[in-house]
C-alpha positions, 0 to 999 in steps of 0.5 A: 676305173679311171686313170689319170694321165699327164698334165697339159697347161690350158690356154687360160693359165689353168692346168688341164688334166688329161684323163683316160677311162679304162673301159678297153683293156687293150692297145688299139693298133689301127683306126676303126670306122665310125660304125664300130662305136655306138656312142657318138662322143666316143671314137677310136683312132690309130692311137687309142680311144677318144671321148669328146663333147656332144653338143646340141648341134655339133661334136668336138674332140679336143687336144688330140696328139698327132705327134710326139712331144717335140722336147729334149732331143726332139727339139728342132727335129721332124715330128715323131709318131705318137705312142698309143694309149690304153683305154679311152682318152678324154678329148674334151679340153683343148691342149697347150698353145705352142710356145709364144710370147702372146697369142690371140688372147694375149696369153704366154705359153712355154709348153713345148708339148703342144702338137695337138689338133681338134676335130669338129663334126656335125652332131649327126652324121649322114644316115646313109654312111656317106663320108663328109669332106674335111677342112684342115685349118692352119692358123695365122699369127706371123708364124710366131703366135696363135693356136688351133683351139682359138678357132671354134668351128661350130658355125661351120659344121653346124650350119644347115648345109654345112656338111663338113668336118673341120680340123684345127691344128697347132704347129711349132712357132717362132724360133722353135718352128722356123729356126735355121741354123747350121748346127741344126741342119741334119738334112731333114728340113732345117728351118721348116719344123712348123711346116713338117708339123702341119704335114704330120697333122695332114697325114694324121687326117688321112689315117684317122678322119674316117673314124669321125665320119670324114673322107680322106680323099676330100680334104681341103687345107685352109689358112689365113695370113701365116696359114696361107703362107704355109699352104703355099709352101705345102703346095711346093712340097713334093710329099704333100701332093696326096694329102689335100685336093683343094686350098683356101688362102686368106691374106697369105701370099707365097713367100720364103727365105733361102736356106743360106740366108736363113742359116746366116741369120740363125747362126748370128742369133744363136751366137747372141745367146752364147751358142756358137761353135761345134757344140751350138746345137746341144747348147740351143737344145739345152736352153729353157723355152723362156729364153727362146721366147723372150729373145726370139728373132723379130720375124719368122719365115718358111725356108726353102732349099732344104730336103723338105722344101727344095725350091722357092714357092714363089719361083714354083708359082711363077713357073706353074709348078705348084700343086695344081688344085682348085684354089680359093684365094683373097684379101681384105680391102684395108689389109695394113690398117691394123699394123699402121694403127698399132704403130701410129694410130694408137692413142697411147703411141706416137703419131706419124709426123708429116715430115717422117712420112717419106722415111717411114714409107721407105722403111716399111715398103723397103724401097729406094728414096727415088721410088718413095718420091713417086709414092708420096706424089701418088698418095699425097698427104693433102688427100688424107686426114692424117699421115698415118691414113696415107701410109695405111692406104699406100702400104695396103695397096702395095701388099694387095697388088703384089698378092694380085700378081700371084693370084694371076699366076695361080689362075694360069694353072689352077681353077681359081676363085677370088674374093675381097673382104670389105666389111668394116670389122666388129673387131676394130678397137674404139678409135677415130682411125679408119680401120676398115676391113683390116688384116684378119678381120674376116675370121669372125665371119667364119669362126667363133673366136670367143676363146680368143677373148671379147675384144676379138669376138666382137658384136655383129650387126644383123647385116654382118650376121647375114654376111657371115652366114653367106661366107660360111656357105661359100667356104663350106661349098668350096670344101664340098665341091671345090667350086664357089657356086652355092645356090641360091647365092651368086656364083663366083666364076673362075678368075683369069687374067683376062676376066679378073672377076672376084666377089666383094664380100660386104654387109650391104650386099655381096657383088661381083666386080672387076675393079680390084686393080683400079681400087688399089692402083695396081697399074701404078705399083706394077710400074715401079722399079723393083 
C-alpha cells in the first residue's frame, strides 16, 4: 500500500510529491545500523525509513528533513525536531531551495519548508563493516542564494579511492536566515538562524550517519564562499566542538557583524516594511515570503555577540581560540574577476571609464582617497588593457592578501594545508574580459553541477579533467586522514608563516610554491593604513 505525503516544490518549478510506502507498521524511535537493511537503497534513521536511489556507482538519498519546517511561529526561531513518519519515505527527489530571489540555476523559491539534506555514498560499502569518513558540504551564495541539491557529489563518492560519504545541506538564507532585529531577539541566537540550521544538520549527521555506513567520529565540514564563512563561525561556536574533526574552507574568510550593528540595520529594514514598535515581531512573521525576498537587505552576515555565537570569529582567530582542528584552506587566483565582469565587463552593462577608476576603487575597497592614490599608483591603468581589468587585479589582490593573513593565523594553532586554484574556468561566459580562475570556479572540479544548468556545468578539457580528478583525490584524502598527502600525488606540507608553501592547482601541472605574497603584492597591501 502506498500513501501520498505532503508536497514540496522542486527546483525546476515542478512539484515533487513525497511518497511513503507503508511496508513498516510502526514508528521508528531511533537509528539502526546499515546491516539491518537487506536492500541497499533503503535505510532507517531516527525519524523513519528512507528509500533512495541506487545508481551504477553510488547511492543517494535526497530530500531528507533534518528539522521541522521553520514556518509560522517557527520563523526566526531555532530549528526544531522533525516529527517521525510511518513506514518508508521516498528519498529520490530533491526538496525545495530555501527562499531566495535567484539561485545558482536562476530559479526563485518562496518555500520556507526547506530544511533538508542529501546523503551520497559509494554504491558498495566496505565488506568488513568499516565505517566511512564523512564530508558535510555547506554551499556558498553570499548567505542569500544557493542550495545543497545543486552539488552532485557522485564524482567524490564514486572515485576509486574516494571511500567517503558526502552530505549536502540547505539552510535558511537572506533575511529569513540572518536577520537580527530587536523584536526577534529572544536570547537564542538573533541573526544566526542559518548557522543554527547548519548545526542542526551536523547533529543529525552525528545521530544518523551510521545508518548510511558513515563514521560520526570522522566528520569534516567543507564549504565555499559563504560556506567557508559559515565554517569559520561554526569553529567559534562552543556547542560545535564535538560535531566535526576537520574543516575545508574554500574562498571563505572569517568575518561577522556585531549584534548591536546588525540589530540597528535590521530594525531600520523592518521599519521600512511597516513593522516597527512593540508588535514588529508579529508583523514580520505575518509577512509573506515574497515580500521578505523582494525587499531583502542587500547583504547578509553572520552575527556575533548573541547566545549562539558569543564572540567575533575574527577576534577568536587572531587570539588562537578557534576550534583547533586540521584545516585545508585556499582561494582562487582571480577571485574578484567575476564580480568586476558582472558590473563592468559585461557587454550588456556599462564600461568603467578611466576617470571613474579611483572612485570605484574607493567604494569597493572602502578605503580613504589618500590610500586610493597609492593603489592607483601601484596598479596604473597603463599596465592593463582596460580599467576594469586593473580594478579586478587590485580588488583580487586585496581580498586574497587579507585571506592570507588569516591563513597565517590559522597555521599558528591548527595543522593547516593551503592551496590556490589557478585554472581559467570552463564556467567562464564567452567574453574578451580575462576571467581567469574567478570566485567559485573550482567547484566543477569537485562536484557535478549539472542541476545548476549548462552554463555552470561547463565543458572541461582533458587537462582540466585530470586536474579535477587529482583535486578530488586531495579532498577525499583530507576527509579520510586530515592530511593532504594522497600517494602517488605530490604531498602538500603543513603551512606556516616561516614556510608558506602551498599547492597551486593548474591544468598544466600542479606545483608547490611559496610565491603567493609576491604574486598578489601582499607586502604592498599590508603596508597600507587600515
